[in-house]
C-alpha positions as CSV (number, residue, x, y, z in Angstrom):
1,I,6.1,22.2,15.1
2,L,7.4,22.2,18.7
3,R,4.3,23.8,20.1
4,G,2.1,21.2,18.3
5,G,4.2,18.4,19.5
6,S,4.1,19.6,23.0
7,L,0.3,19.8,22.9
8,K,0.1,16.2,21.7
9,I,2.5,15.0,24.3
10,H,0.4,16.6,27.0
11,E,-2.8,15.2,25.5
12,A,-1.3,11.7,25.7
13,G,-0.3,12.3,29.3
14,C,3.4,12.2,28.7
15,A,6.3,14.5,29.5
16,V,9.3,15.5,27.3
17,I,12.6,14.8,29.1
18,G,15.2,15.1,26.3
19,G,15.8,15.0,22.6
20,H,18.2,15.4,19.7
21,S,18.6,17.2,16.4
22,V,19.1,16.0,12.8
23,S,20.5,18.2,10.1
24,D,18.8,17.3,6.8
25,D,17.3,18.9,3.7
26,E,13.8,18.2,5.0
27,I,12.3,18.9,8.4
28,K,12.0,15.8,10.5
29,F,10.2,15.6,13.8
30,G,9.2,12.8,16.1
31,Y,9.2,11.4,19.6
32,S,10.3,8.2,21.2
33,V,8.5,7.0,24.3
34,T,10.1,5.5,27.4
35,G,8.1,4.3,30.4
36,V,7.0,1.6,32.7
37,V,4.4,-1.0,31.6
38,D,2.8,-3.9,33.4
39,P,4.4,-6.9,31.6
40,R,1.0,-8.7,31.5
41,R,-0.5,-5.8,29.5
42,I,2.1,-5.4,26.7
43,W,1.0,-5.8,23.2
44,T,3.8,-6.5,20.7
45,N,4.0,-7.3,17.1
46,A,4.7,-10.9,18.1
47,G,1.3,-11.5,19.8
48,A,-1.0,-12.1,16.8
49,R,-2.9,-15.4,16.9
50,A,-4.6,-17.5,14.2
51,G,-8.2,-16.3,14.0
52,D,-7.5,-12.7,15.2
53,V,-9.0,-9.8,13.2
54,L,-6.7,-7.1,12.0
55,A,-8.1,-3.7,13.0
56,L,-6.7,-0.5,11.6
57,T,-7.2,2.6,13.8
58,K,-6.7,5.0,11.0
59,K,-7.1,5.2,7.2
60,I,-4.1,4.5,5.0
61,G,-2.4,7.0,2.7
62,T,-0.5,9.8,4.6
63,G,2.7,9.0,2.7
64,V,1.1,9.2,-0.7
65,I,-0.7,12.4,0.2
66,S,2.5,14.0,1.6
67,T,4.2,13.1,-1.6
68,A,1.4,14.6,-3.7
69,L,1.7,17.7,-1.6
70,K,5.5,17.9,-2.3
71,R,4.7,17.6,-6.0
72,G,2.1,20.3,-5.9
73,I,-0.8,18.1,-6.9
74,A,-2.6,17.5,-3.6
75,A,-6.0,19.1,-3.1
76,A,-6.3,21.2,0.1
77,E,-9.1,19.1,1.5
78,H,-7.1,15.9,1.1
79,V,-4.1,17.4,2.8
80,E,-6.4,18.6,5.6
81,S,-7.8,15.1,6.0
82,A,-4.3,13.6,6.2
83,V,-3.2,16.2,8.7
84,A,-6.3,15.6,10.9
85,S,-5.6,11.8,10.8
86,M,-1.9,12.4,11.9
87,L,-3.0,14.7,14.7
88,R,-5.5,12.2,16.1
89,L,-4.1,10.0,18.9
90,N,-4.6,6.2,18.6
91,R,-6.9,5.8,21.5
92,T,-9.3,3.3,19.9
93,P,-10.2,0.9,22.7
94,F,-10.1,-2.8,22.1
95,L,-11.8,-5.3,24.3
96,E,-9.1,-7.8,23.6
97,A,-5.9,-7.5,21.5
98,H,-3.1,-10.0,21.3
99,G,-0.7,-8.0,19.2
100,C,-0.2,-4.6,17.6
101,T,2.1,-2.6,15.4
102,D,2.3,0.8,13.8
103,V,1.9,1.5,10.1
104,T,4.6,4.0,9.2
105,G,7.5,3.9,6.8
106,F,7.3,0.2,5.9
107,G,3.6,0.7,4.9
108,L,0.8,-1.6,5.7
109,L,2.3,-4.7,4.1
110,G,5.8,-4.1,5.5
111,H,4.5,-3.9,9.1
112,A,2.0,-6.8,8.5
113,R,5.0,-8.9,7.3
114,E,6.9,-8.1,10.4
115,M,3.9,-9.0,12.6
116,A,3.2,-12.3,10.7
117,I,6.9,-13.4,11.0
118,A,7.2,-12.4,14.7
119,S,3.9,-14.1,15.5
120,D,4.4,-17.1,13.3
121,V,1.0,-16.6,11.6
122,T,-0.2,-15.8,8.1
123,L,-2.1,-12.6,7.7
124,E,-4.8,-12.3,5.1
125,I,-5.8,-8.7,4.2
126,D,-8.9,-8.0,2.2
127,A,-7.9,-5.0,0.1
128,A,-11.5,-4.0,-0.5
129,K,-11.9,-3.5,3.2
130,V,-8.8,-1.3,3.8
131,Q,-9.9,2.3,4.2
132,F,-7.8,5.0,2.5
133,L,-7.7,8.7,3.1
134,P,-9.5,10.7,0.5
135,G,-7.4,11.2,-2.6
136,A,-4.7,8.6,-1.6
137,V,-5.5,5.9,-4.2
138,E,-5.9,8.5,-7.0
139,Y,-2.5,10.2,-6.1
140,S,-0.9,6.8,-6.0
141,A,-2.3,5.9,-9.5
142,A,-0.9,9.3,-10.7
143,G,2.6,8.3,-9.5
144,A,2.7,10.3,-6.3
145,Q,4.3,7.4,-4.4
146,P,6.8,7.9,-1.5
147,G,10.4,7.3,-2.2
148,G,10.6,4.2,-0.1
149,L,7.8,2.4,-1.9
150,A,10.1,0.4,-4.2
151,N,12.2,-0.8,-1.3
152,N,9.1,-1.7,0.6
153,R,7.7,-3.7,-2.3
154,E,11.1,-5.5,-2.6
155,F,11.1,-6.2,1.2
156,V,7.6,-7.8,1.2
157,S,7.6,-9.5,-2.2
158,P,9.2,-12.8,-1.1
159,C,6.4,-13.5,1.4
160,V,3.3,-11.6,0.1
161,T,0.8,-12.8,-2.5
162,I,-1.3,-10.1,-4.0
163,G,-4.5,-11.2,-5.6
164,P,-5.3,-10.3,-9.2
165,S,-8.3,-8.2,-8.2
166,V,-6.2,-5.8,-6.1
167,P,-5.5,-2.6,-8.1
168,T,-1.8,-1.8,-8.6
169,A,-2.4,1.7,-7.2
170,V,-3.3,0.2,-3.8
């Protein structure tokens, strides 16, 4: 884990200068980034504008596939696809972006909610255009949903309308 993390840190052109440990039943690993940025080039989740296009740099579903793996129902090729996605740096170039966010523990809708509120805009997501990792939708339909999903749904429910054509597994 540490060797792999170190390789990604160097690939991103960063340096590790400290850290901390967490004692828990499951292994947890992550980095935070500190640095200097030109204030005219910062993209935050508060920068979205009406008319912007929402672009996802990766397919959705690592949480579902990780849960399926823990339950012993994930196919090896689906796990490999999820791992490859997680290993790939987000270096997709954009000609112009007004705002950005990650899609992690709050899921796509949780982070979209935060961006919409911070930017004072309404986001419309066409579920048919969202790309999912292979196996993610099927594992979700089979009940392999991350533990935080119920909290995430409760968090977004007051301000999200889901169309009738969107499958519940999505």
